[in-house]
All heavy atoms as a GROMACS GRO file, in nm:
protein
  648
    1MET      N    1  19.677   8.583  11.510
    1MET     CA    2  19.692   8.549  11.650
    1MET      C    3  19.719   8.400  11.659
    1MET      O    4  19.658   8.320  11.589
    1MET     CB    5  19.566   8.587  11.726
    1MET     CG    6  19.557   8.528  11.863
    1MET     SD    7  19.410   8.580  11.948
    1MET     CE    8  19.488   8.692  12.059
    2TYR      N    9  19.809   8.363  11.748
    2TYR     CA   10  19.844   8.224  11.770
    2TYR      C   11  19.815   8.188  11.915
    2TYR      O   12  19.901   8.200  12.001
    2TYR     CB   13  19.993   8.204  11.737
    2TYR     CG   14  20.038   8.061  11.748
    2TYR    CD1   15  20.027   7.975  11.640
    2TYR    CD2   16  20.093   8.012  11.866
    2TYR    CE1   17  20.069   7.843  11.650
    2TYR    CE2   18  20.134   7.882  11.876
    2TYR     CZ   19  20.122   7.798  11.768
    2TYR     OH   20  20.163   7.669  11.778
    3PRO      N   21  19.691   8.149  11.947
    3PRO     CA   22  19.660   8.114  12.086
    3PRO      C   23  19.723   7.981  12.124
    3PRO      O   24  19.720   7.886  12.046
    3PRO     CB   25  19.507   8.105  12.089
    3PRO     CG   26  19.467   8.080  11.948
    3PRO     CD   27  19.574   8.138  11.861
    4ASP      N   28  19.782   7.975  12.243
    4ASP     CA   29  19.839   7.849  12.287
    4ASP      C   30  19.733   7.767  12.360
    4ASP      O   31  19.619   7.810  12.378
    4ASP     CB   32  19.964   7.869  12.372
    4ASP     CG   33  19.939   7.938  12.504
    4ASP    OD1   34  19.822   7.950  12.545
    4ASP    OD2   35  20.036   7.980  12.568
    5ALA      N   36  19.771   7.649  12.403
    5ALA     CA   37  19.676   7.558  12.467
    5ALA      C   38  19.613   7.618  12.592
    5ALA      O   39  19.497   7.589  12.623
    5ALA     CB   40  19.745   7.426  12.501
    6ASN      N   41  19.684   7.705  12.661
    6ASN     CA   42  19.629   7.764  12.784
    6ASN      C   43  19.504   7.846  12.758
    6ASN      O   44  19.413   7.848  12.841
    6ASN     CB   45  19.734   7.849  12.855
    6ASN     CG   46  19.842   7.765  12.917
    6ASN    OD1   47  19.822   7.648  12.948
    6ASN    ND2   48  19.959   7.823  12.935
    7VAL      N   49  19.496   7.913  12.645
    7VAL     CA   50  19.377   7.992  12.614
    7VAL      C   51  19.257   7.899  12.598
    7VAL      O   52  19.150   7.924  12.652
    7VAL     CB   53  19.398   8.077  12.487
    7VAL    CG1   54  19.272   8.154  12.452
    7VAL    CG2   55  19.515   8.173  12.506
    8TYR      N   56  19.275   7.790  12.525
    8TYR     CA   57  19.169   7.692  12.509
    8TYR      C   58  19.130   7.632  12.645
    8TYR      O   59  19.012   7.621  12.677
    8TYR     CB   60  19.214   7.577  12.418
    8TYR     CG   61  19.233   7.616  12.275
    8TYR    CD1   62  19.357   7.661  12.230
    8TYR    CD2   63  19.129   7.608  12.184
    8TYR    CE1   64  19.376   7.693  12.097
    8TYR    CE2   65  19.147   7.641  12.052
    8TYR     CZ   66  19.271   7.684  12.009
    8TYR     OH   67  19.288   7.717  11.878
    9LEU      N   68  19.231   7.592  12.722
    9LEU     CA   69  19.203   7.528  12.850
    9LEU      C   70  19.135   7.623  12.948
    9LEU      O   71  19.047   7.581  13.024
    9LEU     CB   72  19.332   7.472  12.910
    9LEU     CG   73  19.388   7.351  12.835
    9LEU    CD1   74  19.527   7.317  12.885
    9LEU    CD2   75  19.294   7.232  12.850
   10ASP      N   76  19.174   7.750  12.947
   10ASP     CA   77  19.108   7.847  13.036
   10ASP      C   78  18.959   7.854  13.006
   10ASP      O   79  18.877   7.859  13.097
   10ASP     CB   80  19.171   7.986  13.022
   10ASP     CG   81  19.306   7.996  13.088
   10ASP    OD1   82  19.341   7.910  13.172
   10ASP    OD2   83  19.379   8.093  13.057
   11LEU      N   84  18.924   7.852  12.878
   11LEU     CA   85  18.783   7.859  12.841
   11LEU      C   86  18.711   7.727  12.871
   11LEU      O   87  18.606   7.726  12.934
   11LEU     CB   88  18.770   7.892  12.692
   11LEU     CG   89  18.627   7.901  12.639
   11LEU    CD1   90  18.550   8.012  12.709
   11LEU    CD2   91  18.629   7.922  12.489
   12ILE      N   92  18.770   7.618  12.828
   12ILE     CA   93  18.704   7.488  12.841
   12ILE      C   94  18.685   7.448  12.987
   12ILE      O   95  18.581   7.396  13.024
   12ILE     CB   96  18.784   7.382  12.764
   12ILE    CG1   97  18.774   7.411  12.614
   12ILE    CG2   98  18.733   7.241  12.796
   12ILE    CD1   99  18.876   7.338  12.531
   13THR      N  100  18.786   7.474  13.069
   13THR     CA  101  18.777   7.435  13.210
   13THR      C  102  18.718   7.546  13.297
   13THR      O  103  18.705   7.529  13.417
   13THR     CB  104  18.916   7.396  13.266
   13THR    OG1  105  19.003   7.508  13.262
   13THR    CG2  106  18.974   7.280  13.188
   14ARG      N  107  18.683   7.657  13.233
   14ARG     CA  108  18.626   7.775  13.303
   14ARG      C  109  18.714   7.817  13.421
   14ARG      O  110  18.667   7.830  13.534
   14ARG     CB  111  18.483   7.748  13.347
   14ARG     CG  112  18.389   7.740  13.228
   14ARG     CD  113  18.245   7.734  13.265
   14ARG     NE  114  18.195   7.849  13.335
   14ARG     CZ  115  18.136   7.954  13.279
   14ARG    NH1  116  18.120   7.958  13.150
   14ARG    NH2  117  18.091   8.052  13.353
   15SER      N  118  18.841   7.840  13.390
   15SER     CA  119  18.937   7.881  13.492
   15SER      C  120  18.892   8.009  13.560
   15SER      O  121  18.870   8.111  13.495
   15SER     CB  122  19.076   7.902  13.430
   15SER     OG  123  19.164   7.952  13.526
   16GLU      N  124  18.882   8.003  13.691
   16GLU     CA  125  18.841   8.120  13.769
   16GLU      C  126  18.960   8.197  13.823
   16GLU      O  127  18.943   8.297  13.893
   16GLU     CB  128  18.747   8.077  13.881
   16GLU     CG  129  18.615   8.024  13.828
   16GLU     CD  130  18.518   7.984  13.937
   16GLU    OE1  131  18.553   7.991  14.056
   16GLU    OE2  132  18.406   7.944  13.900
   17ASP      N  133  19.082   8.152  13.789
   17ASP     CA  134  19.201   8.228  13.827
   17ASP      C  135  19.191   8.365  13.762
   17ASP      O  136  19.132   8.381  13.654
   17ASP     CB  137  19.329   8.158  13.780
   17ASP     CG  138  19.351   8.026  13.850
   17ASP    OD1  139  19.294   8.005  13.960
   17ASP    OD2  140  19.426   7.943  13.795
   18ILE      N  141  19.251   8.465  13.825
   18ILE     CA  142  19.244   8.602  13.773
   18ILE      C  143  19.354   8.627  13.671
   18ILE      O  144  19.470   8.598  13.695
   18ILE     CB  145  19.253   8.704  13.888
   18ILE    CG1  146  19.138   8.682  13.988
   18ILE    CG2  147  19.254   8.847  13.836
   18ILE    CD1  148  18.999   8.695  13.930
   19ASN      N  149  19.316   8.682  13.556
   19ASN     CA  150  19.411   8.724  13.455
   19ASN      C  151  19.470   8.857  13.503
   19ASN      O  152  19.396   8.955  13.520
   19ASN     CB  153  19.339   8.741  13.321
   19ASN     CG  154  19.430   8.787  13.211
   19ASN    OD1  155  19.518   8.869  13.229
   19ASN    ND2  156  19.406   8.734  13.092
   20LYS      N  157  19.599   8.861  13.524
   20LYS     CA  158  19.663   8.982  13.578
   20LYS      C  159  19.651   9.101  13.485
   20LYS      O  160  19.647   9.214  13.530
   20LYS     CB  161  19.809   8.953  13.609
   20LYS     CG  162  19.826   8.855  13.723
   20LYS     CD  163  19.971   8.824  13.749
   20LYS     CE  164  19.980   8.717  13.856
   20LYS     NZ  165  20.116   8.674  13.879
   21GLY      N  166  19.642   9.077  13.355
   21GLY     CA  167  19.633   9.186  13.258
   21GLY      C  168  19.496   9.252  13.255
   21GLY      O  169  19.485   9.372  13.232
   22THR      N  170  19.390   9.173  13.278
   22THR     CA  171  19.255   9.228  13.267
   22THR      C  172  19.183   9.239  13.400
   22THR      O  173  19.083   9.311  13.411
   22THR     CB  174  19.168   9.140  13.175
   22THR    OG1  175  19.152   9.011  13.236
   22THR    CG2  176  19.230   9.124  13.037
   23GLY      N  177  19.230   9.165  13.502
   23GLY     CA  178  19.162   9.164  13.630
   23GLY      C  179  19.036   9.077  13.631
   23GLY      O  180  18.962   9.074  13.728
   24GLU      N  181  19.010   9.007  13.521
   24GLU     CA  182  18.893   8.919  13.510
   24GLU      C  183  18.935   8.774  13.528
   24GLU      O  184  19.053   8.741  13.521
   24GLU     CB  185  18.832   8.929  13.369
   24GLU     CG  186  18.775   9.061  13.332
   24GLU     CD  187  18.712   9.054  13.194
   24GLU    OE1  188  18.775   9.001  13.099
   24GLU    OE2  189  18.599   9.100  13.181
   25GLU      N  190  18.835   8.688  13.547
   25GLU     CA  191  18.862   8.546  13.549
   25GLU      C  192  18.921   8.507  13.414
   25GLU      O  193  18.881   8.560  13.309
   25GLU     CB  194  18.734   8.468  13.574
   25GLU     CG  195  18.676   8.497  13.711
   25GLU     CD  196  18.535   8.446  13.724
   25GLU    OE1  197  18.456   8.461  13.628
   25GLU    OE2  198  18.503   8.391  13.831
   26ARG      N  199  19.015   8.412  13.413
   26ARG     CA  200  19.085   8.375  13.290
   26ARG      C  201  18.991   8.321  13.183
   26ARG      O  202  19.011   8.345  13.063
   26ARG     CB  203  19.196   8.275  13.321
   26ARG     CG  204  19.308   8.336  13.403
   26ARG     CD  205  19.420   8.239  13.428
   26ARG     NE  206  19.484   8.198  13.305
   26ARG     CZ  207  19.585   8.264  13.246
   26ARG    NH1  208  19.633   8.373  13.300
   26ARG    NH2  209  19.637   8.218  13.134
   27TRP      N  210  18.882   8.251  13.221
   27TRP     CA  211  18.792   8.198  13.119
   27TRP      C  212  18.723   8.311  13.044
   27TRP      O  213  18.695   8.299  12.925
   27TRP     CB  214  18.692   8.099  13.178
   27TRP     CG  215  18.577   8.159  13.253
   27TRP    CD1  216  18.569   8.182  13.385
   27TRP    CD2  217  18.453   8.203  13.197
   27TRP    NE1  218  18.449   8.240  13.417
   27TRP    CE2  219  18.376   8.253  13.303
   27TRP    CE3  220  18.401   8.206  13.068
   27TRP    CZ2  221  18.248   8.305  13.284
   27TRP    CZ3  222  18.274   8.257  13.049
   27TRP    CH2  223  18.199   8.306  13.156
   28ARG      N  224  18.697   8.423  13.112
   28ARG     CA  225  18.631   8.536  13.044
   28ARG      C  226  18.725   8.600  12.941
   28ARG      O  227  18.682   8.638  12.832
   28ARG     CB  228  18.586   8.640  13.145
   28ARG     CG  229  18.473   8.592  13.233
   28ARG     CD  230  18.425   8.702  13.328
   28ARG     NE  231  18.335   8.652  13.426
   28ARG     CZ  232  18.205   8.632  13.407
   28ARG    NH1  233  18.151   8.658  13.290
   28ARG    NH2  234  18.129   8.586  13.505
   29SER      N  235  18.852   8.611  12.977
   29SER     CA  236  18.950   8.665  12.883
   29SER      C  237  18.963   8.573  12.762
   29SER      O  238  18.972   8.619  12.648
   29SER     CB  239  19.086   8.681  12.951
   29SER     OG  240  19.078   8.772  13.058
   30ALA      N  241  18.965   8.442  12.786
   30ALA     CA  242  18.975   8.345  12.677
   30ALA      C  243  18.851   8.354  12.587
   30ALA      O  244  18.862   8.349  12.464
   30ALA     CB  245  18.991   8.204  12.732
   31ALA      N  246  18.735   8.369  12.647
   31ALA     CA  247  18.612   8.381  12.568
   31ALA      C  248  18.618   8.505  12.478
   31ALA      O  249  18.576   8.500  12.362
   31ALA     CB  250  18.490   8.387  12.660
   32ALA      N  251  18.674   8.613  12.530
   32ALA     CA  252  18.686   8.736  12.450
   32ALA      C  253  18.778   8.714  12.330
   32ALA      O  254  18.752   8.767  12.221
   32ALA     CB  255  18.737   8.851  12.537
   33VAL      N  256  18.884   8.636  12.348
   33VAL     CA  257  18.974   8.605  12.237
   33VAL      C  258  18.897   8.534  12.126
   33VAL      O  259  18.903   8.572  12.009
   33VAL     CB  260  19.092   8.517  12.285
   33VAL    CG1  261  19.169   8.459  12.167
   33VAL    CG2  262  19.185   8.598  12.375
   34PHE      N  263  18.822   8.430  12.163
   34PHE     CA  264  18.749   8.354  12.061
   34PHE      C  265  18.634   8.435  12.001
   34PHE      O  266  18.602   8.419  11.882
   34PHE     CB  267  18.702   8.221  12.117
   34PHE     CG  268  18.816   8.124  12.134
   34PHE    CD1  269  18.863   8.094  12.260
   34PHE    CD2  270  18.877   8.068  12.024
   34PHE    CE1  271  18.970   8.008  12.276
   34PHE    CE2  272  18.984   7.981  12.039
   34PHE     CZ  273  19.031   7.951  12.165
   35GLU      N  274  18.572   8.521  12.077
   35GLU     CA  275  18.468   8.608  12.020
   35GLU      C  276  18.528   8.696  11.912
   35GLU      O  277  18.467   8.717  11.806
   35GLU     CB  278  18.403   8.691  12.130
   35GLU     CG  279  18.312   8.609  12.220
   35GLU     CD  280  18.269   8.685  12.346
   35GLU    OE1  281  18.295   8.807  12.356
   35GLU    OE2  282  18.210   8.619  12.433
   36GLY      N  283  18.649   8.749  11.937
   36GLY     CA  284  18.717   8.831  11.837
   36GLY      C  285  18.750   8.752  11.712
   36GLY      O  286  18.738   8.801  11.599
   37ILE      N  287  18.791   8.627  11.731
   37ILE     CA  288  18.823   8.541  11.616
   37ILE      C  289  18.698   8.515  11.533
   37ILE      O  290  18.699   8.528  11.410
   37ILE     CB  291  18.887   8.410  11.664
   37ILE    CG1  292  19.028   8.437  11.720
   37ILE    CG2  293  18.891   8.306  11.552
   37ILE    CD1  294  19.088   8.323  11.798
   38PHE      N  295  18.588   8.479  11.599
   38PHE     CA  296  18.466   8.448  11.525
   38PHE      C  297  18.401   8.572  11.464
   38PHE      O  298  18.330   8.562  11.365
   38PHE     CB  299  18.367   8.370  11.611
   38PHE     CG  300  18.410   8.227  11.630
   38PHE    CD1  301  18.453   8.183  11.752
   38PHE    CD2  302  18.411   8.139  11.523
   38PHE    CE1  303  18.495   8.052  11.769
   38PHE    CE2  304  18.453   8.008  11.538
   38PHE     CZ  305  18.495   7.963  11.662
   39ALA      N  306  18.429   8.689  11.521
   39ALA     CA  307  18.379   8.813  11.462
   39ALA      C  308  18.471   8.862  11.350
   39ALA      O  309  18.448   8.967  11.292
   39ALA     CB  310  18.366   8.920  11.570
   40ARG      N  311  18.578   8.786  11.325
   40ARG     CA  312  18.678   8.818  11.222
   40ARG      C  313  18.753   8.947  11.250
   40ARG      O  314  18.797   9.016  11.158
   40ARG     CB  315  18.617   8.817  11.084
   40ARG     CG  316  18.558   8.682  11.048
   40ARG     CD  317  18.529   8.674  10.899
   40ARG     NE  318  18.464   8.550  10.864
   40ARG     CZ  319  18.528   8.437  10.834
   40ARG    NH1  320  18.658   8.433  10.838
   40ARG    NH2  321  18.460   8.329  10.800
   41GLU      N  322  18.765   8.982  11.379
   41GLU     CA  323  18.845   9.097  11.418
   41GLU      C  324  18.993   9.063  11.417
   41GLU      O  325  19.077   9.151  11.401
   41GLU     CB  326  18.803   9.146  11.556
   41GLU     CG  327  18.660   9.198  11.560
   41GLU     CD  328  18.610   9.223  11.700
   41GLU    OE1  329  18.683   9.198  11.797
   41GLU    OE2  330  18.494   9.266  11.712
   42VAL      N  331  19.023   8.936  11.435
   42VAL     CA  332  19.160   8.885  11.428
   42VAL      C  333  19.157   8.751  11.355
   42VAL      O  334  19.053   8.684  11.350
   42VAL     CB  335  19.226   8.866  11.567
   42VAL    CG1  336  19.245   8.997  11.638
   42VAL    CG2  337  19.146   8.770  11.653
   43GLU      N  338  19.270   8.712  11.300
   43GLU     CA  339  19.280   8.583  11.234
   43GLU      C  340  19.360   8.489  11.324
   43GLU      O  341  19.461   8.527  11.383
   43GLU     CB  342  19.352   8.599  11.100
   43GLU     CG  343  19.352   8.474  11.018
   43GLU     CD  344  19.406   8.498  10.879
   43GLU    OE1  345  19.393   8.609  10.828
   43GLU    OE2  346  19.463   8.402  10.824
   44MET      N  347  19.314   8.366  11.333
   44MET     CA  348  19.378   8.268  11.419
   44MET      C  349  19.462   8.172  11.335
   44MET      O  350  19.419   8.126  11.230
   44MET     CB  351  19.275   8.188  11.498
   44MET     CG  352  19.338   8.085  11.589
   44MET     SD  353  19.218   7.993  11.688
   44MET     CE  354  19.153   7.879  11.569
   45VAL      N  355  19.579   8.144  11.386
   45VAL     CA  356  19.665   8.041  11.331
   45VAL      C  357  19.699   7.951  11.448
   45VAL      O  358  19.734   7.999  11.556
   45VAL     CB  359  19.794   8.102  11.272
   45VAL    CG1  360  19.886   7.993  11.220
   45VAL    CG2  361  19.760   8.203  11.164
   46ALA      N  362  19.686   7.820  11.430
   46ALA     CA  363  19.714   7.730  11.542
   46ALA      C  364  19.775   7.600  11.492
   46ALA      O  365  19.742   7.552  11.384
   46ALA     CB  366  19.586   7.701  11.620
   47SER      N  367  19.861   7.546  11.572
   47SER     CA  368  19.925   7.419  11.543
   47SER      C  369  19.833   7.305  11.584
   47SER      O  370  19.764   7.313  11.685
   47SER     CB  371  20.055   7.410  11.623
   47SER     OG  372  20.102   7.278  11.626
   48PRO      N  373  19.834   7.195  11.509
   48PRO     CA  374  19.758   7.078  11.551
   48PRO      C  375  19.805   7.024  11.686
   48PRO      O  376  19.733   6.951  11.752
   48PRO     CB  377  19.783   6.976  11.440
   48PRO     CG  378  19.825   7.055  11.323
   48PRO     CD  379  19.893   7.177  11.377
   49LEU      N  380  19.925   7.062  11.729
   49LEU     CA  381  19.974   7.017  11.859
   49LEU      C  382  19.891   7.074  11.974
   49LEU      O  383  19.884   7.015  12.081
   49LEU     CB  384  20.121   7.054  11.876
   49LEU     CG  385  20.217   6.985  11.780
   49LEU    CD1  386  20.358   7.038  11.798
   49LEU    CD2  387  20.213   6.834  11.798
   50VAL      N  388  19.826   7.189  11.951
   50VAL     CA  389  19.739   7.246  12.053
   50VAL      C  390  19.626   7.148  12.084
   50VAL      O  391  19.590   7.127  12.200
   50VAL     CB  392  19.682   7.383  12.007
   50VAL    CG1  393  19.574   7.431  12.101
   50VAL    CG2  394  19.794   7.486  11.998
   51GLU      N  395  19.573   7.086  11.981
   51GLU     CA  396  19.465   6.989  12.000
   51GLU      C  397  19.509   6.876  12.093
   51GLU      O  398  19.437   6.837  12.184
   51GLU     CB  399  19.422   6.933  11.865
   51GLU     CG  400  19.307   6.835  11.875
   51GLU     CD  401  19.261   6.787  11.738
   51GLU    OE1  402  19.330   6.810  11.638
   51GLU    OE2  403  19.153   6.727  11.734
   52VAL      N  404  19.628   6.826  12.072
   52VAL     CA  405  19.680   6.717  12.155
   52VAL      C  406  19.693   6.763  12.300
   52VAL      O  407  19.652   6.693  12.393
   52VAL     CB  408  19.816   6.668  12.101
   52VAL    CG1  409  19.878   6.566  12.194
   52VAL    CG2  410  19.799   6.611  11.961
   53GLU      N  411  19.750   6.882  12.320
   53GLU     CA  412  19.767   6.934  12.456
   53GLU      C  413  19.634   6.949  12.528
   53GLU      O  414  19.621   6.916  12.645
   53GLU     CB  415  19.838   7.069  12.453
   53GLU     CG  416  19.983   7.063  12.417
   53GLU     CD  417  20.046   7.200  12.423
   53GLU    OE1  418  20.056   7.258  12.534
   53GLU    OE2  419  20.085   7.251  12.316
   54VAL      N  420  19.534   7.000  12.458
   54VAL     CA  421  19.403   7.023  12.519
   54VAL      C  422  19.332   6.891  12.548
   54VAL      O  423  19.281   6.868  12.657
   54VAL     CB  424  19.316   7.114  12.431
   54VAL    CG1  425  19.173   7.121  12.483
   54VAL    CG2  426  19.377   7.254  12.424
   55LEU      N  427  19.332   6.801  12.451
   55LEU     CA  428  19.259   6.676  12.467
   55LEU      C  429  19.323   6.582  12.568
   55LEU      O  430  19.255   6.496  12.622
   55LEU     CB  431  19.242   6.606  12.333
   55LEU     CG  432  19.154   6.679  12.232
   55LEU    CD1  433  19.149   6.603  12.101
   55LEU    CD2  434  19.013   6.701  12.286
   56CYS      N  435  19.451   6.600  12.596
   56CYS     CA  436  19.519   6.517  12.696
   56CYS      C  437  19.510   6.575  12.837
   56CYS      O  438  19.545   6.508  12.934
   56CYS     CB  439  19.666   6.498  12.658
   56CYS     SG  440  19.686   6.394  12.514
   57ASN      N  441  19.463   6.697  12.850
   57ASN     CA  442  19.452   6.761  12.981
   57ASN      C  443  19.340   6.696  13.061
   57ASN      O  444  19.228   6.682  13.013
   57ASN     CB  445  19.426   6.911  12.963
   57ASN     CG  446  19.410   6.982  13.094
   57ASN    OD1  447  19.302   6.983  13.151
   57ASN    ND2  448  19.518   7.041  13.141
   58GLY      N  449  19.371   6.656  13.184
   58GLY     CA  450  19.273   6.586  13.267
   58GLY      C  451  19.145   6.664  13.291
   58GLY      O  452  19.035   6.609  13.280
   59ASN      N  453  19.156   6.793  13.322
   59ASN     CA  454  19.036   6.874  13.348
   59ASN      C  455  18.952   6.889  13.222
   59ASN      O  456  18.829   6.883  13.228
   59ASN     CB  457  19.074   7.012  13.402
   59ASN     CG  458  19.126   7.005  13.542
   59ASN    OD1  459  19.090   6.917  13.619
   59ASN    ND2  460  19.214   7.097  13.577
   60ALA      N  461  19.016   6.908  13.108
   60ALA     CA  462  18.942   6.921  12.983
   60ALA      C  463  18.872   6.790  12.949
   60ALA      O  464  18.758   6.789  12.902
   60ALA     CB  465  19.035   6.962  12.869
   61ARG      N  466  18.939   6.678  12.974
   61ARG     CA  467  18.878   6.547  12.945
   61ARG      C  468  18.754   6.525  13.031
   61ARG      O  469  18.652   6.476  12.982
   61ARG     CB  470  18.980   6.436  12.967
   61ARG     CG  471  19.089   6.439  12.861
   61ARG     CD  472  19.195   6.338  12.888
   61ARG     NE  473  19.141   6.207  12.858
   61ARG     CZ  474  19.204   6.095  12.886
   61ARG    NH1  475  19.321   6.097  12.943
   61ARG    NH2  476  19.150   5.980  12.854
   62LEU      N  477  18.762   6.560  13.158
   62LEU     CA  478  18.645   6.544  13.245
   62LEU      C  479  18.530   6.631  13.199
   62LEU      O  480  18.415   6.588  13.195
   62LEU     CB  481  18.681   6.577  13.390
   62LEU     CG  482  18.767   6.477  13.463
   62LEU    CD1  483  18.807   6.530  13.600
   62LEU    CD2  484  18.696   6.343  13.476
   63ARG      N  485  18.559   6.757  13.165
   63ARG     CA  486  18.454   6.848  13.119
   63ARG      C  487  18.392   6.796  12.989
   63ARG      O  488  18.272   6.804  12.969
   63ARG     CB  489  18.509   6.990  13.096
   63ARG     CG  490  18.548   7.066  13.220
   63ARG     CD  491  18.427   7.118  13.298
   63ARG     NE  492  18.328   7.179  13.215
   63ARG     CZ  493  18.306   7.309  13.205
   63ARG    NH1  494  18.376   7.393  13.274
   63ARG    NH2  495  18.212   7.355  13.126
   64ARG      N  496  18.476   6.745  12.900
   64ARG     CA  497  18.428   6.694  12.772
   64ARG      C  498  18.333   6.576  12.793
   64ARG      O  499  18.231   6.564  12.725
   64ARG     CB  500  18.548   6.650  12.689
   64ARG     CG  501  18.514   6.598  12.554
   64ARG     CD  502  18.641   6.573  12.479
   64ARG     NE  503  18.620   6.483  12.370
   64ARG     CZ  504  18.712   6.407  12.319
   64ARG    NH1  505  18.832   6.408  12.368
   64ARG    NH2  506  18.684   6.330  12.218
   65GLU      N  507  18.364   6.491  12.888
   65GLU     CA  508  18.279   6.375  12.915
   65GLU      C  509  18.144   6.415  12.974
   65GLU      O  510  18.044   6.349  12.952
   65GLU     CB  511  18.350   6.279  13.010
   65GLU     CG  512  18.470   6.210  12.948
   65GLU     CD  513  18.554   6.135  13.049
   65GLU    OE1  514  18.512   6.124  13.167
   65GLU    OE2  515  18.662   6.089  13.012
   66ARG      N  516  18.141   6.525  13.048
   66ARG     CA  517  18.019   6.564  13.118
   66ARG      C  518  17.934   6.666  13.043
   66ARG      O  519  17.819   6.688  13.080
   66ARG     CB  520  18.057   6.625  13.255
   66ARG     CG  521  18.118   6.525  13.350
   66ARG     CD  522  18.136   6.585  13.485
   66ARG     NE  523  18.209   6.711  13.477
   66ARG     CZ  524  18.297   6.754  13.565
   66ARG    NH1  525  18.321   6.684  13.671
   66ARG    NH2  526  18.358   6.868  13.550
   67SER      N  527  17.989   6.733  12.942
   67SER     CA  528  17.918   6.847  12.887
   67SER      C  529  17.914   6.846  12.734
   67SER      O  530  18.018   6.847  12.668
   67SER     CB  531  17.985   6.976  12.935
   67SER     OG  532  17.933   7.088  12.868
   68GLU      N  533  17.794   6.848  12.679
   68GLU     CA  534  17.779   6.858  12.534
   68GLU      C  535  17.831   6.992  12.484
   68GLU      O  536  17.891   7.001  12.377
   68GLU     CB  537  17.632   6.841  12.494
   68GLU     CG  538  17.609   6.850  12.344
   68GLU     CD  539  17.689   6.748  12.263
   68GLU    OE1  540  17.707   6.634  12.309
   68GLU    OE2  541  17.733   6.783  12.151
   69LYS      N  542  17.813   7.098  12.563
   69LYS     CA  543  17.862   7.230  12.523
   69LYS      C  544  18.014   7.229  12.508
   69LYS      O  545  18.068   7.284  12.414
   69LYS     CB  546  17.820   7.336  12.626
   69LYS     CG  547  17.860   7.476  12.587
   69LYS     CD  548  17.805   7.578  12.684
   69LYS     CE  549  17.845   7.716  12.639
   69LYS     NZ  550  17.791   7.818  12.728
   70VAL      N  551  18.084   7.162  12.601
   70VAL     CA  552  18.229   7.154  12.593
   70VAL      C  553  18.270   7.071  12.471
   70VAL      O  554  18.363   7.106  12.399
   70VAL     CB  555  18.290   7.098  12.723
   70VAL    CG1  556  18.437   7.066  12.706
   70VAL    CG2  557  18.271   7.198  12.836
   71ARG      N  558  18.200   6.962  12.444
   71ARG     CA  559  18.230   6.882  12.325
   71ARG      C  560  18.218   6.968  12.199
   71ARG      O  561  18.301   6.961  12.109
   71ARG     CB  562  18.138   6.761  12.316
   71ARG     CG  563  18.183   6.646  12.404
   71ARG     CD  564  18.107   6.518  12.372
   71ARG     NE  565  17.969   6.524  12.414
   71ARG     CZ  566  17.926   6.500  12.536
   71ARG    NH1  567  18.011   6.468  12.631
   71ARG    NH2  568  17.798   6.507  12.565
   72GLU      N  569  18.116   7.050  12.194
   72GLU     CA  570  18.097   7.138  12.079
   72GLU      C  571  18.208   7.241  12.069
   72GLU      O  572  18.258   7.270  11.960
   72GLU     CB  573  17.960   7.207  12.086
   72GLU     CG  574  17.929   7.295  11.968
   72GLU     CD  575  17.919   7.218  11.836
   72GLU    OE1  576  17.892   7.097  11.838
   72GLU    OE2  577  17.939   7.281  11.731
   73LEU      N  578  18.249   7.300  12.181
   73LEU     CA  579  18.361   7.394  12.180
   73LEU      C  580  18.487   7.330  12.126
   73LEU      O  581  18.559   7.389  12.046
   73LEU     CB  582  18.389   7.446  12.322
   73LEU     CG  583  18.292   7.546  12.382
   73LEU    CD1  584  18.327   7.570  12.529
   73LEU    CD2  585  18.298   7.677  12.305
   74LEU      N  586  18.512   7.208  12.168
   74LEU     CA  587  18.631   7.137  12.122
   74LEU      C  588  18.623   7.106  11.973
   74LEU      O  589  18.721   7.117  11.902
   74LEU     CB  590  18.651   7.008  12.202
   74LEU     CG  591  18.697   7.029  12.346
   74LEU    CD1  592  18.689   6.899  12.423
   74LEU    CD2  593  18.837   7.085  12.350
   75ARG      N  594  18.506   7.071  11.925
   75ARG     CA  595  18.490   7.040  11.782
   75ARG      C  596  18.508   7.164  11.695
   75ARG      O  597  18.557   7.156  11.585
   75ARG     CB  598  18.354   6.979  11.754
   75ARG     CG  599  18.344   6.831  11.787
   75ARG     CD  600  18.218   6.770  11.729
   75ARG     NE  601  18.097   6.826  11.784
   75ARG     CZ  602  18.033   6.778  11.888
   75ARG    NH1  603  18.076   6.671  11.949
   75ARG    NH2  604  17.923   6.834  11.933
   76THR      N  605  18.464   7.278  11.743
   76THR     CA  606  18.465   7.398  11.659
   76THR      C  607  18.584   7.489  11.681
   76THR      O  608  18.613   7.572  11.595
   76THR     CB  609  18.336   7.481  11.680
   76THR    OG1  610  18.329   7.522  11.816
   76THR    CG2  611  18.213   7.402  11.643
   77ARG      N  612  18.654   7.477  11.792
   77ARG     CA  613  18.759   7.574  11.822
   77ARG      C  614  18.899   7.518  11.822
   77ARG      O  615  18.994   7.595  11.830
   77ARG     CB  616  18.730   7.640  11.956
   77ARG     CG  617  18.601   7.719  11.949
   77ARG     CD  618  18.579   7.805  12.066
   77ARG     NE  619  18.451   7.874  12.051
   77ARG     CZ  620  18.407   7.965  12.132
   77ARG    NH1  621  18.478   8.000  12.235
   77ARG    NH2  622  18.293   8.023  12.109
   78LEU      N  623  18.913   7.389  11.811
   78LEU     CA  624  19.047   7.332  11.806
   78LEU      C  625  19.096   7.324  11.663
   78LEU      O  626  19.018   7.297  11.572
   78LEU     CB  627  19.050   7.192  11.868
   78LEU     CG  628  19.051   7.190  12.021
   78LEU    CD1  629  19.041   7.045  12.070
   78LEU    CD2  630  19.175   7.255  12.078
   79PRO      N  631  19.226   7.344  11.643
   79PRO     CA  632  19.280   7.328  11.509
   79PRO      C  633  19.275   7.180  11.470
   79PRO      O  634  19.274   7.094  11.556
   79PRO     CB  635  19.425   7.374  11.524
   79PRO     CG  636  19.457   7.353  11.668
   79PRO     CD  637  19.327   7.375  11.742
   80THR      N  638  19.268   7.155  11.344
   80THR     CA  639  19.272   7.016  11.299
   80THR      C  640  19.387   7.001  11.201
   80THR      O  641  19.415   7.092  11.124
   80THR     CB  642  19.141   6.974  11.232
   80THR    OG1  643  19.110   7.065  11.127
   80THR    CG2  644  19.026   6.971  11.332
   81GLY      N  645  19.453   6.888  11.209
   81GLY     CA  646  19.569   6.862  11.125
   81GLY      C  647  19.529   6.836  10.987
   81GLY      O  648  19.581   6.849  10.888
   0.00000   0.00000   0.00000
């Protein structure tokens, strides 16, 4: 699986927009993706460019500054070059 920056951002910023495919809030769908990855149900491949997109996003930057949990998510779930 190759998640793009939007999947990370939906989780990190806790997007409450509705995912049309699941009918759930987008952050919940994103969380399910990462749960599958950590359970080794799917394998993740990601470009280091995803990290740049996520870390430059204004909402993600604000959340990162305010939340230790978000900092941990970014450290463990972003690809590294």
